[in-house]
N, C-alpha and C positions, 0 to 999 in steps of 0.2 A: 628214468621214469618221466613221463610227460605230465605236466600240470596244465590244465585246460582253463582258458578264459573265454568268456562268451560276450560278444558285443551285439546287443539287440538294438539295431538301428531303426529309428523312426524316419526313414527317408521318404520324401514326398514326391510323388508325381502329381501334377496338378489335377484338380477336379475334372473328371471326365464330363460331368454335367456342365461345368462352366464353359468348357471348350466346345460343347455341342457334340461330344463323342460318347460312345458306349464303352465303359470300362469293364472288361471281363473279370471274372472271379477265378483265375487259374490257380492251380497248385504251383507254387514257385519252383522253377527249375533249379537244380542244385549245381552250383559251381564249386570248384575246388581251388584252393590257394596253397601252393607248395613253397616252402622255404628252400633255398639252395641247400643241397645235401640230401640225405636219405630220411630226414625226419619230417613226418606229416604234421603240419601246423594246425590244420582244421578244415572244416567244411563250411561253405557259405551258400546262402540262398540268394535269389535274384534281388537286386535293388531297384528294379524298374517295374513300372506298370505297363504291360503290353496293351496298346490301344489299336483298335481297328473298327471297321464297320460303323460308319457314321449313323447317328440317329436320324429319324425321319423329321427332324426340325427343319425350319426354313434357313438355318444357318449353314452356309457352305464352309467346309474346313479350309484353313489356309493352306497354300501350296507348300509342300515339304519335299525333301529329298529322301529322308529316311522315315520309315513308318512309325517306329517307336518314339513317340513324341514326348512322353511325360516323365522324363527322368531329370532329376536335378543333379547335373554332373558335378556341381561344386562339392557335393557331399562325399564324393569319392576320396577326397583328401582325408576324411575321417578313417577310412579303411587303411589308407597308406600310413597314417600316423600310428595306428594299431600295429600294423606289420612292422613298421620301422622300430617301434619300441621293443617289440618281442625279439626282433632280430638283434638289436643292440644288447639286450639282456642275455640272450643265449650265447652271445659271443664274449660276454664278460665272465671270465673264469673266477673272479673274486666275489661276484654277487650271488649267483646260484650255481655253484660248481657241480652239484649232483642232480640237477633237475633241468628239464627243458620245458619251455612254455609253448603251448599251442592255443588255438582259438577257433571257435565257430562263430559265424555271423548269421543272424536272422533278420528278416524285415517284418515289422509289426503291421504294416499297412494301415496304421492308425485304427486298427480294428481290435476290439476287446477280445473277441473269440479267437482270432489268430494269435494275439499276444499271449493269452492263457495257454493256448495249444503249444506255442513255441517254447514257453517257459517250462512246461511240464516235459516236453520232449528233450530239453537240455539234461534233465535228470534221469532219462531213460537210457537203455542200452543203445549204442550207436546204431543208427538206421532202423530202429524199432521204437514204436510208440508204446512203451510199457511203463506207466507211472509206478513209482516205488519199487522198481526192480532193475538191477544192473547186473550184468554178467561180466565177470573179469575185474581186474584191479587197474587196468590201464584207463587213461583218459578220465581221470577223476575231476569232476566239476568242483572248483574251489571258489569261484566268484563270478559275478555277472557285471558287465559294464553296460549301462543303459538305463533309460533310453533318452533320446533327444527330446521327446515330447513328455510333458509332466503326467498326462493321463496314462500313457504307456508305462511310465515308471511306476505308477500306483498299481496298475494291474499286475505288473511283475512282482512288486513288493508283497502283494497279498499272498502269493504262493511261496516266494523265496523265504519269507519270514517264518513259514511253517518249518522249513528245513534249516533255518538259521544260516542260510548261505549269504555271505556279504554281497551287497549290491552297491555299486559305485555309479552314481548318476552324474553324467557329464553334461546333461541339459538342465532344464529348469526343474526344480523340485516340486512334487505335487503338494496340494493343499491338504493338510491332515486336520480333520475336525476332532473335537474333544472326545468323540466316541470311538475313534479308531485306535487300534493297539499301537504300541511303539514299534514302528517298522525299522528293520535293520538295513538302512541304506546310508551311504556316505555321499556327500554333496561336493562335487568338484567346482561347480559354478559359484559365484558370489552369492551371499545371502540375499534373499529378496528384500528384506528390510533395509539393507544397505543400499540396494538399488532404488528403493522408494525414496530414501533420504537424499540420494544423489540426484534424482529427477527433480525433487522439490528444491534442492539447493541450486540446481542449474536454472530453474525458472526464476527463483528469487535473485540470483546473481545478475541476470539480464533484465530484471523487472518485468517479466512476462506474466501478467496477471489475468489475461483473457485468452484461454486456450481451449482447444478441442480435445476430446478423448476418443480414441478408437481402441477397442479391446475385444479379445476373443470371447465368444459366448460360451464360457466354460467356468469351472470352479475358480480358477485363478483370476479370470476376468471379473467374475462376480465379487470375489474377495477384494480385488483392487478397487472396484467401484464403491462398494458398501463400507469397507473398512479403512481403506487408505485415502481415498479422495476427501473424506471429511477433514483429515489432518491438513490437506492442501488448502481447504477453505478457511481453516483456522489461521493460516498464514497469509491470507489475502488473495488466494487464487480463485478465480471464477471460471465457470465452464460454459463456453458458447454452445457446445453440444456434447453429448455422451452417446456414442453409437457402439453397438456390439455386433460384430460380424460373425457369421456362422462358421462352425467347424466343417471340415470336409466330411461330407455325408453322401455316399454314393447312391443312397436310396432316396435322397431328397429330390424334389421336383426341379427340373432344369429351369423352367420359367420362373418359379418362385425365387430361386437364388439369383437369377438375373435381375428380377424386379427389385429384390432387396438391395442388391448392389447398386442399382440405379438410384434408388431413394437415398442411399447413403452418399452417393456421389453428389446428388443435389444439395444435401445438407452441408457437406464440406465446402462445396463451391459457393453456396450462398452466404456462408459465414464470413464475417470480417476478421475472425481470429487468424493471425499469421502463424501461430504455433499449434501443432497437433502432436500430442503424446500418443504414440502407437505402441500399445501394450499387447503384444501377440506372441506367436510361436515362430518356429524357424521358417515356415513357408508363408507367413503373413504378408511379406513384401510383395508377393504375387498379386495381391488385391490392388495395391497401389499401381503396379505396372499395368494392370488391366484397365484402370479407370479411364485414361485418355482414349481408349479404344472401345469404350462401352457401346458406342453407336453401331459398331460392326456386328454386334450380337443382337440387334433388333430392339434395343432398349430405347424408348423415346424419353428424352429429357430436354428441358429448355436450357441447360447449361453446357451443352456439348461444346468442346473446344474453348471453354472460357475458364478453365481451372487456373486460378492464380497461383503464384509462387507461395509455397508454405515451407516452414522449417519443421521437418519431421524429427521428433525425438524418439529414437528407437531403444528397445531394451536389449539385454545381453543375449536373449534367446534367438534374436532375429539376424539373419544374414541376407546380403544382397545376392539373390540367386534368380536366374531366369530359366525358362523352358526353351526347348529347341525352336518352337514355332514363334517365339518372341525375339528371335535373333535380330530382326531388323527394327524392333520397336525402340522408340526413344525412351531413355531413362532420365531425361532432363528434369522430370518431376522430383526425382530423388537427389538431385544435385544440391549440395550444401547440408545434407542430413547430418544431425548430431546423434551418434550412436554410442550407448554404453556397451562395452564389450568386456569379456573376460580378459584379465591382464595376461598379455602374451609377449613372449620373446622368441626370436628366431632360434630354432633348434639346430645346433651344429650338424652339418651333414644331411639335413632333411631335404633341402632343395636338390642336392646331388642324388639322393635316393629317388626323388620324384622324377628327375630327368632320366634316370636309368630305366624307367619303366617303358618298355617297347613291346607293342602287341605281337610282333612277329617273333621275337626272341624270348619273351617271357610267357610261356604257355601255362605256368603254374597258376597265374592269376586269372580266374574265370570271369572277373569283372572287366578286365582291361579292354577287351575288344568292344564290348558294348559301350563302355565309357568313351572309347576312342571314336567310334562312329558318331556318337551323339555330340561330342564336344567339337569335332571338326566337320560335322554335317556331311559325312561321306559314308561309303559302304565298302566292305571288303568283298571282293568277287567270290571268294571261296565260301562265303557264309549264306549266299542266296542262290536260288535256282534260276530265277529269271534274269533278264538283262538288267544291268545296273543303269538307273536313270540318275544322272547328276555326277557328282564327284566320286572318284575311286580313292579309297584310303591306301596310302603307300606305306604307312608305318613310320615314315621319317618326319612326319609333321612335328613341330616343336611346341611343347606345352607352354613355354614362356610367351608365345605369341597369342595365346588364347585370351580373350577379354576377361577381366576380373569377375563379372557376374556369372560366367560359365565355370571358371576354374582359376584358382590363385596359386602361385608358387610360394608366396609368403605364408607362414603358418597362421591359420585363423584360430579363433578362440576355442571352438569345440574340439578341434584337432589337438590343440595344446592341452586341453583338459584330458582327453583320452590318453595322450602320451604320459601325463603325470599320473593318471589312474593306474596304468600298467606298471609304472615304476613304484607306485605306492604298494601294490600287491607284491611286487618283487622284493622290496625292502622288508615288508611284513614277513614273507616267507624266509628271508635271510635271518631275521631276528628269531624266528621259530627254530630254525636249525641251529643257530648259535646258542640257544638256551639249553640244548641237550635234554629235551623233554624225554621222560621215561617211555612214553608210548611212541611206537614207530609211526612214521608219517603215513604209511599205507593202511592204517587201521580204518575203522568205520568213518564215514564222511562226517557224521554228526560231531564226533569228538574233534575232528580236524577243523571243521568250520567254527566251532566255539573258540578253539585256540586262535584261529586266524583273526577273529573279531578282536580279541584282546590285543594282539600285536598291531593290527591295522589301525585301531583307534589311537594308538600311541606312536605311530610312525612319524619320523621327521628326517628330512634329508634335503640336500641341495641338488636340483636337477642339472642337466648338462648345460642349460642356459643360465645357471647361476641363481635361480629363484629358490627360495626356501619353501618347502612343501611340508605342511603339518595340518592336522585336524584339531578343532576345538572340542570342548566337552560335548557339543551337540552334533559332532561328526560332520562339521562343515569346514571346508578348506579355508585356512586363514589367508585370504587373498582379497585384494582390492579390485577396482575396475578401472579400465582405461576409457577415456572419452575420445571417440574417433570422428573425424570430419570426412564425409564421403565426397570426394571430388570426382565427378564423372564427366568425361569428354564426349564429343559427338560420336566417336568411333567405339563407344561402350567401354573404353578403358576405365578402370576403377583405381583410384589412388586413395588409400587409407592414410589420413594424416592425423597423428596423435596430437590433440590440442589440450588435453587435461587428464586429470586422474582423480578418482574418488578413493581415498585411503580408508583403511579399516577403522580409523578413529573418526570417521564421518567428516573428514576434512576435504573440501573440494578445492582443487587448484585448476585454473583455466588460463590459457594464453589466448585471450580473445582476439588479439591482433593477428594471430595466425589462422583464424577461421576464414574459410572461403564460403560466402553466403550464396544463395540462389540468385541468379541474374536478375530476377524480378526486383530485388532490393538494391541493385546497383552498388554492391559491395559496402553497403551501409548496414550497420547492425539493425535488424528488424525491431519494430515496436509492435507489441501485441497487447493492447488495452481496449476495454470496451468504450471508455470515454477519455478524451484528452485530459491530461493532468490539469487539475484545478490549480491555478497560479496563486502565489502568496497574495493575500488580501481577499481570498474567497474561501469558501468551505464547501464540502460535499453534501449534497442532499440526494439520498437514494431515490431512484424512480420507483414508483409503486408498481409491484408486479414484476420487477426486473431483479436480476442478481445484484448483490451489493457492489459489484465492480462497475455497474452502470448507474450513473448518477448525473445530476445537474450541478453546475458550479454557481453558487449564489454569493453575492457580495457580503462581506462581514457587516453586521449592524454597527451603528455609530458607537464609538467608544471601545470597539474590539478589533483585534488584528489576527492574522494568521501569517506566520513567518516562513512556512514550508509549503511544499506542494501537497495536494491531496489531504489536507487536514480535515478531520471529521467535524470539527467545530472551531469557532473563533474564541479567543479568550481575551480577558482584560489585561492591560499593561499594569505593571506595578504602580503604586501610588505616586512615585516620583517621575513617572513617564506618561506619555500620552500617544495615541496613534497618529502616524503621519497621514498625509492626504490619501495615499494609495492603500492604507491600512495593512501594510506588509511589514512594518517594524515600528518600534517605539522610539519616540524622541524625548529627551529630558525636559521636564516642565521647568518653567521659571516662576519664581515667587512674585506674586503680583500684589501691590498695594499702592496707594496714591502717594508717591514720593515727591520730595521737593525738586528732584533733579529732572523729572520728565516735563515735557512741554505743558501738559495740563496743570501740573503742580506749580510750575513757575508762573503760569497765567493767573492762577487763583491766588498765589502769594502776592503778586504785584497788585492784583485787584483789591485784596484785603488791605494792603498798605495804603493804596490810593484812597479807598473809602475811609480808612482810619484817619488819614491826613486831612481829608475834606471835613470829616466830623470834628476833628480837633480845631480846624480853622473856624468852623461855624461856632463851636463852643467859645473860642477866643473872641470872636466878634460879639457874641452875646455877653461875655464877661466885660468886655471893654465898654459896651453900650448898655450896661445893666440898668441904668437909670432912665433910659429912653422910654417914651410912652409905649412903644410897640412891644418891648421886652417886659415891662412891668404889667401891661394889660393882660398878658396871657400866662400869668403865674410863672415868674421866672424860675422859681425853685423847681417846679415840675419840668420846665424846659431844660434846666441844667441836668436834672436827674435823667431825663430822656436822652439827652445828648451823650452823657457818660455811658448810659446803658447801650446806646447804639455803637459807641466806640468799642465797648467790650464785646458786642456781638460780632463786629468785624474782626476783632483780634482773636476771639475764640475759635475762628475758623482754623487757626494754626494747630489746634488740638486734633483736628481731623486729618491733617497732613502728616506724612512720615510713617515709619514703620509702627504698626500698632503695638503698644505696650499695655501692661495691665493697668498702670496708673492713668494713662490717657483714656483708656476705655472706660474707666470708672468716672472720670471727670467730665468728659466732653459732652455727653448727653445731659447730665445734670446741670452743668454750667449753661448750656444752650437753653434748657428748659426754664431755669430760674431767671436768667438774664432776659429772655424774651418775655417771660411773664411780667417782669418789671417794666419792660418797654410798653407792652399792651396795657398794663395797669396805669402807667403814666398817661397814655392816650385816653383811656377811659376816665381818669380823674380830670383831665383837661376838658373832656366833653361835658362831664357833669358840672364842672365849674362854670363853663360858658352858659349852660342852661340855667343854673341857679342864679348866676349874676344877672341875667336878663329878667328872670322872674322877680328878683329882689328889687328891681327899679320901680316896680308898680307901687302906687301909694297904698299903705296899710298892709303890705305883704309881710307875712310872718316867716318867710323863707330867708329873710335877710340874716337872721342869726346863724344859718348854716353856711353862709358864704364866708370863705376864709381858708387858711392853709390847713386847719385841723381836719376838715372833711377830706381834702385832697390827700393828705398824708394817711388818713385812715383807709381810704380806698386803696392807695398804693400798698400799704403795709399788709392789709388783710388779703388782698388778691395775691400778692407775692408769697405770703405765708402759706396759703393753700397749696401752691405749686411746690414750694419747698418741702411741705409734708409729703406730697405725692412722691417726690424724688427720694426723700429719706426712706420711705416705705419700699421703694424700688430697690435702693441699695441694700436694704436690710433683708429683704426676702429673696430676691434673685438678681444679684448685681451683674452687670456686663462683664465679659471676659474675652481674652484673646482666642480666636478660633482659626484653625486651618481648614479651609474648604477645598476638597479635592474633587468634588462632584459637579459643581455648578458650571465650570468652564474646563473643557478637556485639556487645553494647552497650558493651563495655569494652575498653580497652587495659590489660592487666594488667602492672603493673611488679612484677617479682618476682625472687627470687634463684634462679637455676638451680644445682642442686646439683653440676653438673659431672659427677661420676661417681655415678650412682645406686647402683652396686654398693658403692662405698665408704660411701655414706650408710647403706645397709642393713647393712653390716658393723659400723658404729658401733652401730646399734640392736641388731643381733644379739649383739654382745659384751655390751651391757648386759643383754639378755635372758638370756644365758648366766650372767652373775654373779647375776642375780636368781633364776634357777632353782636354782643351787647354794645360795644363801642360804635359799631357801624349803625346800629339801630338808633341809638341816642343821637349820634352825629347827624343822621339822616333827618331826624325830627327837628333838629336845631339849625339846619343848614341855611334857613331863610330868616333867621333872627336879624333885626336891623341894627347890626353892630359893625362898625367899620373894620375893626380888627378881629372879627369873628372867625375862629379857626374851624368851626363845625363843618363848613363845606369842604375844606381841605382834608379834614379827618375822614369825612365820608368817602372821598376818592381814595384816600390812603388805605382805609380798611377794606374797601372793595378790592384793591390790588392785593392787599395782604391775604384776604380770604381766597382770592383766585389762585395765588401762588401756592398756598398750602393745601388747597383742595386738589390741585393738579400734582402736587408733590406725592401724594399717597399712591396713585396708580403708577406713576413714573418710578417711584422708589421700589415698588414691588416687582416691576418688570425688568429691572437692571440687576447686574451682578458685579460683585467685586468692588474695584475702586470707583466704578461709575455710580454705584449707590452712594458712596461718600461724596462724589462730585455733585450729584443731584441734591443732596442735603445742603452742601455748601452754597450751591447756586440759589436754593430757596432762601437760605439765610441772607445772602447778598441781596436778592430781589426784594424781599420784604423789608429789610433794613434800609436799603437805598430808597425804597418807596416812602418810608416814613421820613427819612431825611429830606427827600426832595419835596414832598407835598407839604410838609409842615414847616420846615426851616428855610428852604430856598426863597420862598416869597418874602419872608421877613428879612432875610439877609439882603435880598434885592432892594427892599425899601431902605434898610439901614445904610447901605453902601451907596446906592445909586439914586434913590429918591428920598433924600432926607427931608424934603418939604412935606412929605406925607407922614413923617414920624413926629407928629405934634399932638398935643393934648386935644386941640380942637377937633381932631378927627374922631375922638372917642364919643362926642355928643352929636355927631351928624346922624341924620336919619335918612333912611332910604326914601327917595321921592321927595 
């Protein structure tokens, strides 16, 4: 019994409209293919489009030798793969010992009407178009293999599903919407979802984020654009352009298609994207081959002969095939292409089978002579009436010398799928016979087909190349994809170099060092980004109205960094670190305080010791000469108190040096405030004493009773007590504490004393200022009193310096940070204390030590003038 397989091929001859030729609508002539022996394998229709009669366009046809131009000779390997598989199975007595396989081949012409007609004819009586009627029990249709085009497969499935006839698709699977019924087809090509993940993984692997998209204007292309590309965007991929090229349509306007192709060419050429994902069908590569020659067809474009090198990323459906008239065209445009292909291995004996095909000795193959004439660009004399122009076919030409774009000796992906599809059916039939079903195999076809579905969906075997063949629960072949690098030489020879693989587990492996890139890139891995990478220290700012891959690089603001390329935003360092000058990494901060060990601390320490020593010497001089007129005349007790207070002022500076501690923070401001209030109170008491002493000398003055130590002590005690109360209130309500400041200075962690209550701190300073102003005012009024040892004029200058120092202290203190705030306060203490020491005590010390003749009682009664 003969079991029949049908291969419905979607073989393409190029658009007649694109070429400028008229494509007739002939009935396909029937060719027959006989296997060696007396068993008829099947009937086959033509795989070519006969072209003749140029249109009345201004485009002249290119010179050719053979008139039938529009056949893709490369697809002939699909037929050979089918015949080779059937021949092997029929010779295998262990696989199907009681059956012989045969096949019919039809061409769909990418036409829905012809596809439906051919599909129905498969189920009719041989050589008769009679749907739902078959005469005889021979040549029973059990399955259909096809088609190469997804739309063709869908048209077939709509009919085959009614009869439950298994359909094995070796090309791309059609897009099924949610309203379509569950169609009974099996998919030999990899799952489209795996291919989508593979393309995305490839782009991310090479960091190609700025790409172009070319896709067919059909359901699959629309699904790819609307459903798949958003997931690319979610992973950081942007699209320089998305162009959809038309399907072959023989009724479409010639000029419209040319103009559409010209616009697409301009978009691709003008784009700076170096990567283009080409999502098409088997014949889509013809569009790219046609682009560099677009001007020959009368299309005007400003980018002629300026097409830069691109890396084309092809899908599994696409093969590098050319037409006869493109024999001399350069394919340099496609050099370096990365193509996802169906996982393929060389079939043992297949190349020998191909080489055995000779047109003069193999009369059973009705395709072979047409194929031979096209692939070698010659003609057989016995097939034409007129004189042959050009080369004459001898039949001894060698297929291994044919360039790869016309025909390949190595097994290509779709041929490998056809081979596995035939064996899948054979193993399913073998399982059916082994199960010893009750119903005989030659009963009605519906029962047979239902049984075959059951065994076909669960088939599993190792083919002759060693690959494991099995379908998953969705009737998809469990197979990964290979990634192939197309290497094309100047003589059109094609070398397919396997450089990677996409496994079923969505794991991408690539050997990038083995890739040969387009010569445009000088063998350097291409970069395809809209904007150069933002270097560390900058962040991305998306350009308004542009895709998110197009952005400006802006410097990180102060205090922030970015450590990696293309960061969306800068960020702060941790508290213990600060940004470096280039803002691309963090440096560790150092703890900052006014220490004894640094130069500023050493200078202040020596200054404090020096002024303390001077103050102690002056105090010693006054103690030694305590009975001298100049010491007695200016209230020596107040002088002693003032000198001791100044000595403490200089020494309290050490409370401000060194690492801040809680104790020193509590003490230093209160000590400073109280000691300085004693100093200023002494000065005020001295000034009041001078004024009262002068007034008391007038006859009958009642002020004499106020002159004496009681008034001075009262002024000193009361003024100092008020400051002490302010300091106690400060310590009670909001005392100072140790603070770590990480914000004021980026490079430092400032360890400082927080004053607790800023208001109380400035109350202390304000009270000192109040006392100083009163002292200055009183001293200014008494500066011209006629007394030889009058201190009022010196106190006036001293208070002027004192007020100037502390008035300038406030803005300076507020404008500095860290240890320099402490230094400013210490300097103010030094300046004001040294001013008091210098203006009040140095003149007296000068008289005591160097002008003793002035230190006499007579000087007290001298009058000015």
